[in-house]
Phi, psi and omega in degrees: 000323179302316181293329172296314179294319179290323178292317176303312182298320182294315175297323175300317181298315183295318181292323177299334180283338180258328189236134178293159011275357173135182183298307192300315181300314180285332178297312179299312181304313182296320175301309179297317180297321179294314171301315178297316182297321176298313180295321181291313178283328178298319178282327180282322190241000000 
């Protein structure tokens, strides 16, 4: 689970560097997205 969340957070931080509203917002969105991806792939495969 942690690798998905960290990967999502890293992608979110990179996006936050380029697109407003900033790092923290995209960091949180990336973390939640990573968690959701883990839940989705964890139950499907």
